[in-house]
N, C-alpha and C positions, 0 to 999 in steps of 0.2 A: 505493500499499499503506498502510495506515494502523497504525503499532505502537502496541500495548496497552502498558501499564506492564510486564506480566509479560515482554512479546515485547522491551523494553528491558531488564530485568535479565538476560535468559539472553544478550543481545548482548554484555553485558560482561564480558570473562574477569576471573576471581577472581584476584588476586595471591596470591602465598604468603605464610606469614608470613616477617616478617623474621629473619636469624639475629643474633647478638648481634655476630659480625665485622663483619656491614655497617652497623651503626649507630655513630655518636658522638654524644657527649651533650657539651652545654656548657652554661653559667650567665652570665646577662647581669644585672647587678643595674643595668642601665639609669642607671649614674651616681647612684643611690639614688633613683630616682624612685620606689621600694615603699618606703623607709624614712622612719620620723616617728613622732612621736606613741607611742612605744614599741612599733611595729610593724615587722617588715621583710617582705622579699619578693625575688623573682628571677624571671626569666626563663627557664624551662628549654627548651631546643633541640635537637631531635633531628635529626641528618641521616642519610640513606641514602645511606653510602660505598660500596654495592655495585653490582655492574654491571647488575643489573636491577630492575624494580619488586617491591615487596614492600609488606606492611601489617604496621602495628601497632595494638595497642588504642588507641580514643581517650582512655582513662583508664587509664594505665599505673600498676600498685602501686608506691608509695615507701614505703622504710622508711630509717633512720637510725640509724646507729652512733656511739657515743662513743670516748673517747681508749682505752679496753680492747677495742676491736674488738665490744661486744657492742651488740644493739639496746638503743634507747632508747624509752621508753614515750611516742612522738610519733605520733599517729594522725590518719590523714585524716578529716576532718568534712565528710560530705556536705552540700550545700546544705539548707535546712529544707524539707521538704515532699517530697524526694526519697527516700521511704523504700520500699523497703531500701535504697534507691541509685539513683543516676542510670543511666540506659540512654544509653551513647553509643555509639556505630558506629565500627568500625575507620577507621583514616585509611592509605590509600594514597601509598606514596610512590615517586617516580621516581627513577632515579640521580641524585646531587646534592641533591636535592630536602629542605627543612626542613619541620617541624612544631615548634610551641611551645605552652607550657603556662605559664602564672602561678601560681607558689606562694607564698603571704603566711601569716605567722604571728605571733604575738606575741613581742618581742624583749626587751622589759623586764619585770622584777620587779613586776607589778602586780595579782599575786592575793594576797590574805592567807594568810598559810599555805602559800603556792604555792612551786611550786620551778622553776628555770630549768636547762637540760642544754645542753651543748657538743658540738656535733655536729663529726664529723672527718671522716667518710664517709656517702655516699649511695647506694643502691641502687635502681635504677629498673628494675623487672620489666614485660618486654613479653610475658607469658604463659610461654613455655619461655626467652625470651632475657632474659638480665638484664644489667646494665652498673653498674659501681661507679665512683663518682668522688671526688676529696676536695670535701669541703662543709664547711667550718668557718665557722658561725652558731650563734647562742645562740636557742634556743627556751623560752618560758617557759609555766608554765599552774599550774592548780591543783593540790593536791599528788597528786593521781591520774594526773596526766599533761598532756603538751602536746599542742595540735591544729595543725593546718596547714589551711588552704585550697588547693585545687588548681583551676584549672580544666580542661577537657579539652583534648585538642591542636588546634591549628588548624592546616591545613596553610599552608606559603607566609611564615609570619612566622618572625623570627629573622635 
């Protein structure tokens, strides 16, 4: 029997979406590997702490809040040429498995007339599931707000 691509897809069971209670979120600065020349960054690590396999979007939505709890004008900047944005497949996580993504931003006041924002919290949304975590960093950008870069989640790193 020869399997066609359609048969292979049908043979793979779909994983349900992960619930927030099944996920753990952490950040790893890799001992400053992301920092330098007025830039900052971190490795975001998501772990499935649930009992079964589940899936999360490969490019979760990330928002940042400041000391008052309100959302800060810090937005995701898709890679050039990816309009209206990258199409990224979901990531399936077995129990105990991880996936990670790099986050990068300008951390120094390098913009004439620009602004810097101090974050206190990050919210990472995986569709209906969302996780909040402490996140104390400085993001800088032009007067209209700061931007950050985000790679898609890669299984098995972190």
